C-alpha positions in Angstrom: 0.0 0.0 0.0 1.4 3.4 -0.9 1.9 6.0 1.7 -1.1 8.4 1.7 -1.0 12.0 2.9 -1.1 14.2 4.5 1.4 13.1 7.1 2.8 15.1 10.0 6.4 14.3 11.0 7.3 15.7 14.4 11.0 15.9 15.3 13.3 18.3 17.2 15.9 18.0 14.5 15.5 17.8 10.7 15.0 14.2 9.4 15.9 14.7 5.7 16.6 11.0 4.9 13.3 9.9 6.5 11.3 12.7 4.7 12.9 11.7 1.4 12.0 8.0 1.9 8.4 8.9 2.8 8.0 11.1 -0.2 9.4 8.4 -2.5 6.8 6.1 -1.1 4.1 8.4 -2.2 3.4 10.5 0.9 2.1 14.0 0.1 1.9 16.4 1.6 4.4 15.9 4.4 4.2 18.5 7.1 7.3 18.9 9.4 7.0 20.3 12.9 8.9 20.6 16.1 7.2 19.2 19.2 6.1 22.6 20.6 4.3 23.4 17.4 2.9 19.9 16.7 -0.6 20.5 18.0 -1.1 23.4 15.7 0.4 21.5 12.7 -1.8 18.4 13.4 -5.0 20.4 13.8 -4.3 22.4 10.5 -3.2 19.4 8.4 -5.7 16.8 9.6 -3.2 14.0 8.8 -3.9 10.4 8.1 -1.0 9.5 10.4 1.5 11.1 12.7 5.2 10.2 13.1 7.1 11.2 16.2 10.4 10.8 14.5 12.8 11.3 17.4 12.9 10.8 21.1 12.3 14.4 21.9 8.9 14.1 20.2 8.1 10.5 21.2 8.9 11.2 24.9 7.3 14.7 25.2 4.6 14.4 28.0 2.8 17.6 26.9 2.5 16.4 23.4 1.3 13.0 24.6 -1.4 14.6 26.7 -2.6 16.6 23.7 -2.6 13.5 21.5 -4.7 11.6 24.1 -7.3 14.4 24.1 -7.5 15.1 20.3 -6.1 12.2 18.3 -7.2 9.1 20.3 -11.0 9.8 19.9 -10.6 10.3 16.1 -12.5 8.0 13.7 -11.2 6.4 11.7 -8.1 5.7 13.7 -5.2 8.0 13.2 -2.0 6.0 13.7 0.8 7.6 15.7 4.3 6.0 15.4 6.9 6.9 18.0 10.6 6.4 17.5 12.5 5.9 20.8 15.1 3.7 22.4 13.6 0.5 23.9 14.4 1.6 27.4 12.7 4.9 27.0 9.1 5.4 28.2 6.7 6.7 25.5 4.0 8.6 27.4 1.4 8.4 24.6 0.1 4.9 25.3 -1.7 4.5 21.9 1.6 5.0 20.0 3.1 2.3 17.9 6.7 2.1 19.1 9.7 1.9 16.8 13.4 1.7 17.6 15.0 5.2 17.5 17.7 3.6 15.2 15.2 2.1 12.8 16.1 2.6 9.1 13.8 5.0 7.1 12.7 2.0 5.0 11.5 0.2 8.1 9.6 3.2 9.4 8.0 3.7 6.0 6.9 0.0 5.9 5.4 0.2 9.4 3.6 3.4 8.5 2.2 1.7 5.4 0.8 -1.1 7.6 -0.7 1.3 10.0 -2.4 3.3 7.2 -3.8 0.0 5.9 -5.4 -0.5 9.3 -6.8 3.0 9.1 -8.3 2.3 5.6 -9.9 -0.9 6.9 -11.4 1.0 9.9 -12.7 3.7 7.5 -14.4 1.0 5.3 -16.1 -0.5 8.3 -17.4 2.8 9.5 -18.8 3.6 6.0 -20.5 0.3 5.7 -22.0 0.8 9.2 -23.4 4.2 8.2 -24.9 2.6 5.1 -26.5 -0.2 7.0 -27.9 2.3 9.6 -29.3 4.5 6.8 -31.0 1.4 5.3 -32.6 0.6 8.7 -30.5 -2.5 9.4 -29.7 -3.0 13.1 -26.1 -2.8 14.0 -24.4 -5.2 16.4 -23.2 -3.9 19.8 -19.6 -2.8 19.7 -17.4 -4.6 22.4 -16.2 -2.1 24.9 -13.3 -4.3 26.2 -9.7 -4.1 25.0 -9.3 -6.4 22.0 -5.9 -7.4 23.4 -7.8 -9.1 26.3 -9.2 -11.6 23.8 -6.3 -11.8 21.4 -4.3 -15.0 20.9 -0.7 -15.0 19.7 1.3 -18.0 18.5 4.9 -17.8 20.0 7.5 -20.1 18.3 11.0 -20.3 19.6 13.7 -22.5 21.2 16.5 -20.1 22.0 17.6 -18.4 25.2 15.1 -15.6 24.8 12.1 -17.9 24.3 11.0 -18.2 28.0 11.2 -14.5 28.6 9.5 -13.8 25.3 6.6 -16.2 26.1 6.1 -14.6 29.5 6.1 -11.1 28.0 3.5 -12.0 25.3 1.4 -13.9 27.9 1.2 -10.7 30.1 -0.4 -8.8 27.2 -2.5 -11.5 25.3 -3.3 -15.2 25.2 -0.2 -17.1 24.1 0.1 -20.5 22.4 3.7 -21.7 22.6 5.6 -24.0 20.3 9.2 -25.1 20.0 9.1 -25.8 16.2 8.2 -23.9 13.1 6.3 -27.0 11.8 4.0 -26.9 14.8 3.5 -23.2 14.5 2.4 -23.7 10.9 -0.1 -26.3 12.0 -1.4 -24.1 14.7 -2.0 -21.3 12.2 -4.3 -23.6 10.2 -6.1 -25.1 13.2 -6.3 -22.4 15.8 -7.9 -19.0 15.8 -4.7 -16.9 16.1 -4.5 -13.1 16.0 -0.8 -12.8 15.6 2.5 -14.7 15.3 5.9 -14.2 16.9 8.9 -16.2 15.7 11.6 -16.1 18.3 15.3 -17.0 18.3 16.7 -20.5 17.9 15.7 -21.3 14.3 17.8 -21.2 11.2 17.5 -18.2 8.9 16.5 -20.4 5.9 13.7 -22.1 7.9 12.3 -18.8 9.1 12.5 -17.3 5.6 10.8 -20.3 4.1 8.0 -20.1 6.7 7.4 -16.4 6.2 7.3 -16.9 2.4 4.6 -19.6 2.8 2.6 -17.4 5.1 3.0 -14.4 2.7 1.6 -16.5 -0.2 -1.5 -17.6 1.7 -4.3 -15.1 1.5 -5.7 -16.3 4.8 -2.7 -14.7 6.6 -2.3 -11.6 4.5 -3.3 -9.3 7.4 -1.8 -11.4 10.2 0.6 -9.4 12.3 4.0 -11.2 12.4 7.0 -10.4 14.5 10.4 -12.0 13.9 13.4 -12.1 16.3 16.6 -13.5 15.0 18.2 -14.1 11.6 15.9 -13.5 8.6 15.9 -11.4 5.5 14.5 -8.0 6.5 13.0 -7.7 3.1 10.4 -10.4 3.9 9.1 -8.4 6.9 9.1 -5.2 4.9 7.2 -6.9 2.1 4.4 -7.9 4.5 4.0 -4.3 5.7 3.9 -2.7 2.3 
């Protein structure tokens, strides 16, 4: 999916390489702003997504408070990506975190995936409005956090696997497996909302697994996270 504008990029310092990558991906217009001026820039541009491109922006508590009040209630969803080091706390809890050292191509791919979710949400809202106008009753919208009902398949057999399983289990339901073959079987037989491939597997096996998933239309929108050796292009290809 191409990057749709407008986009607002918030950073304390110029991010020329990132802006060039986003523009190459089709984003237009791109509005740049420093954190102090971000509320005005966002209100004026009405962007489809917001990128907090450095830690000064991602960790700004005043900006986070403004985003919570004015961006969180927006419909359809307005994705906010925040670039910060893993140990830093991002005060805006709805942000999609990215490593501060992430390459511009990775940021653009994640932004593309987030915009796809926004497009899907917009389509659902339009169809709901049409159904309501035609007099069709609408189902009740669940008010609980979807993560409470989500199930993630966690595959791994390296040193990080126990800690990874615990971390995932604290946020969502987890189905653990020590082999890629079992993970593939679970994908076909279990109602899974996501997949994490941890360490301990060979790069070729992981890449073959991701290729098979990418070719199956059933898993086209399945969130997949990969830790360990694998071709980054495979992950980027899923996000684009």
